[in-house]
N, C-alpha and C positions, 0 to 999 in steps of 0.2 A: 708130581711133571714139573721141571725147575722151567725156571723165566726163559732159560736157553734152550731147551729140548727142542729140537729140530722137528716132532709132528710127524704126523702118520708120513709114509710115502706116496710117492703121487705115481701112479702106474698108468699106461697109454697101451691097450692092446695087449693086454698079461704082460708086458715086460718095465721094471722099474726105470721113471726117466730121472735126468741129473747127470751126476757125476759120481764116478768112486773115491776111493783116497786118494789125499795131494800127492802127486809121484816126487821122488826126490826130497831135497831140506825144506821144511817147512817156513812157509811167512812169518816175516819180525810183527807188524802191522797188528795190533791188537783189535781191529777189527774182524779177524779173522776166530774162529770158535777152534778147539782143539778137537773137539770131539766130532766134525765134523771133517776135521782133516784128517783124522784117524778112519771114520768110517764111510767116510761119502756124504755128500750132499742130492738127499731126494726128494726136496722140499719143490713146493709150487712157487719159485722164484724166478725170475730173470736170470739170465748167465750172468750178468755185470754183479749179483748179489750171490754170489756159490760161495758157500764154506762161511759165510759173513755169520756173526753172532746176532742173536735178531734185533737188540737194542741198536745194534749200528744201524740194522737195514732201515729201522724206525727211523732213525737220527737222521742219515742220507735220505731219506722220504719227505721230511720234515723242512728241509731246505729245498726240497722238490714242489711240492704242493701248490694247486691254483686255488683261485681265489671264490669258487665258489662251495657252498656245505648239500649235504641233499638230508633230506629229513621224508620219512616214511613215516605213515599213521598207521598204529598194530592195536586195534581194539578189540578183533577178531581174530586173535593170531596169525596172523598174514603170513605165509609160507612163502612169497617172494623176497622176504627183506635178508636171507643170504645171497640172493642176487642180486640186490639191490649195493651191498654192503661188496661184492665181488667187483660189480660194474665200477662202483665208487674208486676200489683201490687200483683197478688198473687206468682208472683217466684222473687217476692221483688228487681225488677229492680235500679241501682239507680236514671235513670231517662230517660224521654220520651222525643223523638226530633219530632215535628211535621214539616216537611218542605213543605214550598207552602203558601196556605190556611191557615189563623188564623182559620177560622171557621169550623169545622167538628159534627158529630150527636153524641152527648154524651150520648145517650140512652142505646148503647152497654157496655159503661164501667159503669154502673150498679152502677153510683156514688160513685165508686173505685178513678177517678180524684181527690176528694177533699183529698184524701191521697198519693196520689202521683204527685211527681215531673214532671210536664209537662210542657216543653220549645216549646219555634217558633223559624225559624231559615227560613228567608223569602226567600233563594236558597240551591240548595244542596253545591256552593262553600263556605257560610258560614258555615255551617255543615260540611265543612271537616276541615273547620278554626281552628272550636272548638274544633273536636278531634284531630288536632293537638297541640293545647294549652293544653288538657288534658292528652296526651301522650296514645289516645285510640288505638287501631287498627281497621281500619274499614274493616268490613266483610259483604259484599254484601251478598244476597241472592236473588239469581236468577237461574233456569233450562235453562242456555245460556251455548253454546260449550264451554269449556275449564273451566268449575267452575268444582270443586272437591266437592264429595260427602262428606254431612255430617257426613252421620252416619259413615264414612271412618275419619274423621278430630277434631284430640283436637283442640277447641276454642281456644283462646289466654282468659287469665284470664281478662283483660282489656282490651276491648275492645266496639266499639259498633256495633250492630247487625241491618243493615238497609236495609230495605224493601220495595218494591216497590207498586205500587197501583194494583188493580186487574184489569187482562185484558194485560196490558203493561207489567207490571214488571218494571223492574230500569229503569230510564232514560238513556242513552248513558252517561250524564255526572258522573253520582253514579258510573256505570260501571267499569267507569275509572279511578275515584279517590278512588276505594275500595284498599284496601291493600291483600285481600284475597276475591275471589268470591267462595260460597259455594252454591250447590243443593241438593235437596231434591229427595229423589230415589222413582219414581212411577213406577205401575206396569198397572195401566189399562188404559182404552182409554181417558179419558179426558188431555185435552193437558196443563191444569193445577190446582194447588188447591186453594182453598180460600186462601186472604192473610193472614186474623185473624189466618188461620190453621195453616198456612205456617210460623205463626211467633213465635206459640207454640210450636211446633214443634222444632225451634234451640233454643229458649228459655231453653228447656228444656233439648236439649243435654249440654247447657251450664253448668244447672242445675248437670248432670249427671257427668262432667268432673270436675267441682270448687265446689260445694257446701259440704257445711257440714251438713249432712242430719240430725246430731242429731238436729239441731235446729229448724227445722220444726215443724208446730204444729200440 
């Protein structure tokens, strides 16, 4: 598979999505991929990026990415990581950081990891050191005593949103290393919500506070 391989076709209700071969004379713009122009573009990308080369999409996204990073602990093969990566891509996170095991289930990412910067840190301490070097406020997300409700908190613009695993939540090292702990208000009988859902809620809270909505697709 080459760097510009279009990847698997996206399907909805049994039908391929996207566009067919480019009609008429091909554009001279170097951002366009000859293979996609010839065969059509069925990738999971917004229409503005149809027929673009993957490296061109990444370069353009780099001009649009926001000032928040996302990190998730992966000490027990958390199956939510793919969902977190996909959501981080949708909200144009600067980068996703996976702490712990390098291997993770990419199925939930729906190939968005090809366009999203994803870094690995073997330990929480190495992640916290990275945040210090990059001047990022570490915001731990966990429904734990003493946490501030995210619904009433304005998140820092330059921050790293740190999520724990499904079930145990953040490790003790992560909670102690966070500059701020926030929780998500719940009103039902369940003890916790899916880690991928929690990540989406908090990322959207950042978007409400800081994003320029005129740049949304």
